[in-house]
C-alpha atoms as one frame of an Amber mdcrd trajectory, in Angstrom:
protein
-120.486 -19.293 132.985-117.604 -21.572 132.146-116.184 -24.235 134.424-112.928
 -22.325 134.819-114.841 -19.249 136.046-116.643 -21.310 138.677-113.375 -22.834
 139.835-111.801 -19.387 140.020-114.724 -17.973 142.036-114.703 -20.926 144.434
-110.960 -20.704 144.955-111.241 -16.964 145.609-114.011 -17.590 148.133-111.954
 -20.262 149.908-108.981 -17.902 150.029-111.163 -15.128 151.457-112.647 -17.447
 154.092-109.199 -18.672 155.118-107.828 -15.138 155.362-110.719 -13.509 157.246
-112.474 -15.402 160.039-115.603 -13.248 159.852-116.505 -14.444 156.359-117.435
 -17.867 157.725-116.956 -21.340 156.306-119.065 -24.184 154.966-119.779 -25.752
 158.380-120.919 -22.491 160.005-124.621 -22.481 160.782-126.874 -19.429 160.758
-126.827 -18.966 164.551-123.026 -19.011 164.830-122.801 -16.577 161.927-125.212
 -14.182 163.674-123.263 -14.426 166.940-120.024 -13.665 165.076-121.595 -10.556
 163.559-122.856  -9.440 166.966-119.440 -10.014 168.557-117.664  -8.104 165.802
-120.154  -5.240 166.089-119.663  -4.856 169.840-115.885  -5.038 169.448-116.121
  -2.255 166.882-118.292  -0.170 169.212-115.712  -0.472 171.984-112.768   0.173
 169.688-114.080   3.300 167.954-114.351   6.189 170.387-116.730   8.396 168.332
-119.195   5.532 167.952-118.943   4.807 171.673-119.581   8.490 172.433-122.621
   8.415 170.137-124.110   5.447 172.018-123.332   7.106 175.365-125.189  10.271
 174.350-128.111   8.297 172.911-128.523   6.255 176.109-127.676   9.156 178.463
-124.821   7.212 180.078-121.164   7.975 180.566-118.694   6.727 177.985-116.999
   4.510 180.560-120.327   2.919 181.533-121.158   2.227 177.887-117.733   0.682
 177.332-118.240  -1.479 180.449-121.680  -2.612 179.257-120.351  -3.478 175.808
-117.422  -5.389 177.332-119.888  -7.365 179.470-121.770  -8.371 176.318-118.481
  -9.337 174.648-117.509 -11.488 177.631-120.926 -13.160 177.619-120.674 -13.899
 173.890-117.148 -15.286 174.303-118.161 -17.606 177.153-121.350 -18.614 175.350
-119.456 -19.602 172.200-116.888 -21.446 174.315-119.639 -23.373 176.099-121.409
 -24.061 172.803-118.246 -25.412 171.193-117.608 -27.631 174.226-121.183 -28.886
 174.101-120.998 -29.680 170.384-117.695 -31.544 170.737-118.842 -33.174 174.008
-115.712 -31.880 175.716-115.803 -31.218 179.455-116.170 -27.480 180.131-113.790
 -26.329 182.843-112.793 -22.840 183.959-109.376 -24.224 184.930-108.698 -25.096
 181.272-109.921 -21.640 180.290-107.331 -19.942 182.481-104.478 -22.122 181.172
-105.017 -21.093 177.549-104.633 -17.514 176.307-107.872 -15.699 175.561-108.291
 -15.116 171.842-109.731 -11.600 171.928-107.958  -8.456 173.062-109.238  -6.647
 176.138-109.012  -2.931 175.449-107.867  -0.714 178.328-110.459   1.588 179.842
-109.712   5.241 179.150
């Protein structure tokens, strides 16, 4: 492998990581990466109706109840990552600051 190929691969990887948040970055540890995958999975479950219906049938629950349960997990993961980032940066965690800033994920309407 030539030096130009390595540079090209690294620049492509950096471009991919800048474009898509889910691909991670150099400072992302294994735990944060796993939490991101879990958050993305639950968001996909809520957003895709056939998958949500499949889980509802498998767990013998209504579709609305499954959506509610998945949204609860999403909210927990969001608050956990927020608390973790505040703890790492030693910033004071306050719910007042949380309400002043827009929430970064989209809450899907219940159907």
